[in-house]
C-alpha positions as CSV (number, residue, x, y, z in Angstrom):
1,X,-173.4,-274.4,5.4
2,X,-169.7,-275.1,6.0
3,X,-168.6,-272.7,3.2
4,X,-170.6,-270.0,5.0
5,X,-168.8,-271.2,8.2
6,X,-165.5,-270.5,6.6
7,X,-166.6,-267.0,5.6
8,X,-167.9,-266.4,9.1
9,X,-164.7,-267.7,10.7
10,X,-162.6,-265.5,8.4
11,X,-164.7,-262.4,9.2
12,X,-164.6,-262.9,12.9
13,X,-160.8,-263.6,12.9
14,X,-160.3,-260.3,11.2
15,X,-162.6,-258.6,13.8
16,X,-160.6,-260.3,16.6
17,X,-157.3,-259.0,15.4
18,X,-158.6,-255.5,15.0
19,X,-160.1,-255.5,18.4
20,X,-157.0,-257.0,20.2
21,X,-154.6,-254.6,18.5
22,X,-156.3,-251.8,20.4
23,X,-155.7,-253.4,23.9
24,X,-153.4,-252.0,26.5
25,X,-152.2,-253.8,29.6
26,X,-155.5,-253.0,31.4
27,X,-157.6,-254.6,28.7
28,X,-155.5,-257.7,28.4
29,X,-155.6,-258.2,32.2
30,X,-159.3,-257.5,32.5
31,X,-161.6,-260.3,33.5
32,X,-163.7,-261.6,30.7
33,X,-167.3,-262.9,31.2
34,X,-166.0,-266.4,30.7
35,X,-165.6,-267.7,34.3
36,X,-161.9,-267.6,35.4
37,X,-160.5,-266.3,32.2
38,X,-158.9,-262.9,31.6
39,X,-159.1,-261.3,28.1
40,X,-155.5,-262.6,27.6
41,X,-156.8,-266.1,28.3
42,X,-159.8,-265.8,26.0
43,X,-157.7,-264.6,23.0
44,X,-155.2,-267.4,23.8
45,X,-158.1,-270.0,23.8
46,X,-159.4,-268.8,20.4
47,X,-155.9,-269.0,19.0
48,X,-155.5,-272.5,20.5
49,X,-158.7,-273.7,18.6
50,X,-157.1,-272.6,15.3
51,X,-153.9,-274.2,16.4
52,X,-155.7,-277.5,17.0
53,X,-157.2,-277.3,13.5
54,X,-154.0,-276.3,11.7
55,X,-151.4,-278.6,13.4
56,X,-152.1,-282.4,13.4
57,X,-149.0,-282.9,15.5
58,X,-150.0,-280.4,18.2
59,X,-149.3,-281.9,21.7
60,X,-152.2,-281.4,24.0
61,X,-151.8,-280.7,27.7
62,X,-152.7,-283.5,30.1
63,X,-156.5,-283.9,30.3
64,X,-157.4,-287.0,32.4
65,X,-161.1,-285.9,32.5
66,X,-161.5,-286.4,28.7
67,X,-163.7,-283.3,28.7
68,X,-163.2,-280.6,26.1
69,X,-163.8,-277.7,28.5
70,X,-161.1,-279.1,30.8
71,X,-158.7,-279.4,27.9
72,X,-159.4,-275.7,27.1
73,X,-158.7,-274.7,30.7
74,X,-155.4,-276.7,30.6
75,X,-154.4,-275.0,27.3
76,X,-155.2,-271.6,28.8
77,X,-153.0,-272.3,31.8
78,X,-150.1,-273.2,29.6
79,X,-150.2,-269.8,28.0
80,X,-151.2,-267.7,30.9
81,X,-147.8,-266.2,31.6
82,X,-146.9,-265.4,28.0
83,X,-146.5,-261.7,27.2
84,X,-149.6,-260.2,25.9
85,X,-148.0,-259.3,22.5
86,X,-146.9,-262.9,22.2
87,X,-150.6,-264.0,22.6
88,X,-151.6,-261.6,19.9
89,X,-149.0,-262.9,17.6
90,X,-150.0,-266.4,18.4
91,X,-153.5,-265.6,17.4
92,X,-152.4,-263.9,14.2
93,X,-150.3,-266.9,13.2
94,X,-152.7,-269.6,14.2
95,X,-155.8,-267.9,12.7
96,X,-154.0,-267.6,9.4
97,X,-152.9,-271.2,9.4
98,X,-156.2,-272.4,10.7
99,X,-158.3,-270.6,8.1
100,X,-156.1,-272.0,5.3
101,X,-156.7,-275.5,6.8
102,X,-160.4,-274.9,7.0
103,X,-160.5,-273.9,3.4
104,X,-158.7,-277.1,2.4
105,X,-161.1,-279.2,4.5
106,X,-164.0,-278.0,2.3
107,X,-162.5,-280.1,-0.6
108,X,-164.4,-283.1,-1.8
109,X,-161.6,-285.6,-0.7
110,X,-161.6,-284.4,2.9
111,X,-164.9,-282.7,3.8
112,X,-166.8,-285.8,4.9
113,X,-164.1,-287.5,6.8
114,X,-165.1,-287.9,10.5
115,X,-163.3,-286.3,13.4
116,X,-163.9,-287.2,17.1
117,X,-164.0,-284.2,19.4
118,X,-163.9,-285.8,22.9
119,X,-167.2,-285.3,24.7
120,X,-168.6,-283.0,22.0
121,X,-169.2,-285.9,19.6
122,X,-168.1,-286.9,16.1
123,X,-168.4,-284.5,13.2
124,X,-167.4,-284.1,9.5
125,X,-164.2,-282.2,8.9
126,X,-166.0,-279.5,6.9
127,X,-168.1,-278.7,10.0
128,X,-165.0,-277.4,11.8
129,X,-165.6,-274.1,10.0
130,X,-169.1,-273.9,11.7
131,X,-167.5,-274.8,15.0
132,X,-165.0,-271.9,14.7
133,X,-167.8,-269.4,13.7
134,X,-169.7,-270.6,16.8
135,X,-166.8,-270.5,19.2
136,X,-165.7,-267.1,18.1
137,X,-169.2,-265.6,17.9
138,X,-170.1,-266.7,21.4
139,X,-166.8,-265.7,23.0
140,X,-166.9,-262.3,21.3
141,X,-170.5,-261.4,21.9
142,X,-171.0,-263.0,25.3
143,X,-167.5,-263.0,27.0
144,X,-165.4,-260.3,25.5
145,X,-167.5,-257.4,24.2
146,X,-169.9,-255.1,26.1
147,X,-172.6,-255.3,27.4
148,X,-171.6,-258.7,28.9
149,X,-167.8,-258.5,28.6
150,X,-165.3,-255.7,29.5
151,X,-164.4,-254.4,26.0
152,X,-166.3,-251.7,24.3
153,X,-166.2,-252.1,20.5
154,X,-168.7,-250.9,17.8
155,X,-169.6,-253.9,15.7
156,X,-168.5,-257.4,14.6
157,X,-169.6,-259.4,11.5
158,X,-172.6,-261.0,13.2
159,X,-174.4,-261.6,9.9
160,X,-171.5,-263.6,8.4
161,X,-171.3,-266.0,11.3
162,X,-174.8,-266.3,12.9
163,X,-176.1,-269.1,10.5
164,X,-173.0,-271.3,10.7
165,X,-172.9,-270.8,14.5
166,X,-176.6,-272.0,14.7
167,X,-175.7,-274.9,12.4
168,X,-173.0,-276.0,14.8
169,X,-175.4,-275.7,17.8
170,X,-178.2,-277.8,16.2
171,X,-175.7,-280.4,14.9
172,X,-174.1,-280.6,18.3
173,X,-177.2,-280.7,20.5
174,X,-178.1,-284.4,20.0
175,X,-174.5,-285.4,20.8
176,X,-173.7,-282.9,23.6
177,X,-176.9,-283.0,25.6
178,X,-179.2,-285.4,23.6
179,X,-179.7,-287.9,26.4
180,X,-181.1,-285.4,28.9
181,X,-183.1,-283.6,26.1
182,X,-184.6,-287.0,25.0
183,X,-185.9,-287.6,28.5
184,X,-187.7,-284.3,28.5
185,X,-189.1,-284.6,25.0
186,X,-192.5,-286.2,25.9
187,X,-193.7,-284.5,22.7
188,X,-192.0,-282.6,20.0
189,X,-190.9,-279.0,20.6
190,X,-190.2,-276.3,18.0
191,X,-187.4,-273.8,18.4
192,X,-188.1,-270.7,16.4
193,X,-185.3,-268.2,16.0
194,X,-185.7,-264.6,14.9
195,X,-183.8,-261.4,14.7
196,X,-180.3,-261.9,13.3
197,X,-181.5,-264.9,11.4
198,X,-185.0,-266.4,10.9
199,X,-185.0,-270.2,11.2
200,X,-187.2,-272.9,12.8
201,X,-186.2,-276.3,14.1
202,X,-188.2,-279.2,15.6
203,X,-186.7,-281.3,18.3
204,X,-188.2,-284.8,18.6
205,X,-187.3,-288.2,19.8
206,X,-185.8,-290.5,17.2
207,X,-184.1,-293.8,17.0
208,X,-181.4,-293.8,19.6
209,X,-181.8,-290.2,20.7
210,X,-182.9,-286.7,19.6
211,X,-183.5,-285.5,16.1
212,X,-183.3,-281.8,15.1
213,X,-185.1,-281.0,11.8
214,X,-185.2,-277.6,10.2
215,X,-188.8,-277.1,9.1
216,X,-191.7,-274.6,9.2
217,X,-194.1,-277.4,10.0
218,X,-194.2,-276.9,13.8
219,X,-196.0,-278.8,16.6
220,X,-198.1,-277.2,19.3
221,X,-195.2,-276.6,21.6
222,X,-193.0,-273.7,20.4
223,X,-190.2,-271.8,22.0
224,X,-189.5,-268.5,20.2
225,X,-186.3,-266.5,20.9
226,X,-183.8,-264.1,19.3
227,X,-181.0,-266.0,17.6
228,X,-178.4,-264.0,19.5
229,X,-180.2,-264.9,22.8
230,X,-180.0,-268.6,21.8
231,X,-176.2,-268.2,21.6
232,X,-176.3,-267.3,25.3
233,X,-178.9,-269.5,26.9
234,X,-178.1,-272.4,24.7
235,X,-174.6,-272.4,26.1
236,X,-176.0,-271.8,29.7
237,X,-174.5,-268.3,29.9
238,X,-177.9,-266.9,30.8
239,X,-181.3,-268.2,31.8
240,X,-183.7,-268.9,28.9
241,X,-186.8,-267.8,30.9
242,X,-186.2,-264.1,30.3
243,X,-185.4,-264.6,26.6
244,X,-188.0,-267.1,25.3
245,X,-191.7,-266.8,24.5
246,X,-193.4,-270.2,25.0
247,X,-196.6,-271.4,23.4
248,X,-198.3,-274.7,24.1
249,X,-197.5,-276.8,27.1
250,X,-195.1,-274.7,29.1
251,X,-194.1,-277.6,31.4
252,X,-192.9,-279.7,28.4
253,X,-191.1,-276.8,26.7
254,X,-189.4,-275.8,30.0
255,X,-188.1,-279.3,30.6
256,X,-186.6,-279.4,27.2
257,X,-185.0,-276.0,27.4
258,X,-183.6,-276.7,30.8
259,X,-181.8,-279.7,29.4
260,X,-180.0,-277.9,26.5
261,X,-176.3,-277.3,27.2
262,X,-174.2,-276.8,24.0
263,X,-170.4,-276.3,23.9
């Protein structure tokens, strides 16, 4: 799905530039729905992710925690006082360079090489396209744009990015929160997504942790939710209980969903 991830990343980058070009000072300074970040900081973070992908010599800010989210906070602080127009130009430049790099990483010689991403786990280089689709889609729909964020804008290219974003989430789940999910998985649980995409995954215990398998052969315990809602509660931006229909043993399903925390 990483070719689709590249298409999704490209579409959302174009959306982001079009949206940000309309900002005045009030919009840049507005608080986003991402805790502690203004709109300025959010766009700077999205640019920094592209910068990380495009520049192997990028010097990271100090991050003694070893946590990816703390690294992101440190990178935001480094750019917090830059002029707003400079942040927009930074995004333009780094998204262009990052997308070119993502395209190169789809090639046969590079695509399956591993990359370690701090506490997020280890992935294949071609999966970075999915990661960008996920990161942009979550930040745009949950943190920047109404109804959750401060910016009113008509539409973004949800259809182009939703499947690669979901691919990143299910790939990351065993590495990001697999230990706590495994404890809760006393029996398999299916996650059925509908709406923007129609997909079903089964979470089960496997050798050394959690397995996530895409299949229509579901167990008794099923959690059904809108794919766009999964973007929110799967990243702990909202509570799953108002967005998920549960069938089977609610206690088992609830314990599993409570343990999911994807970055």
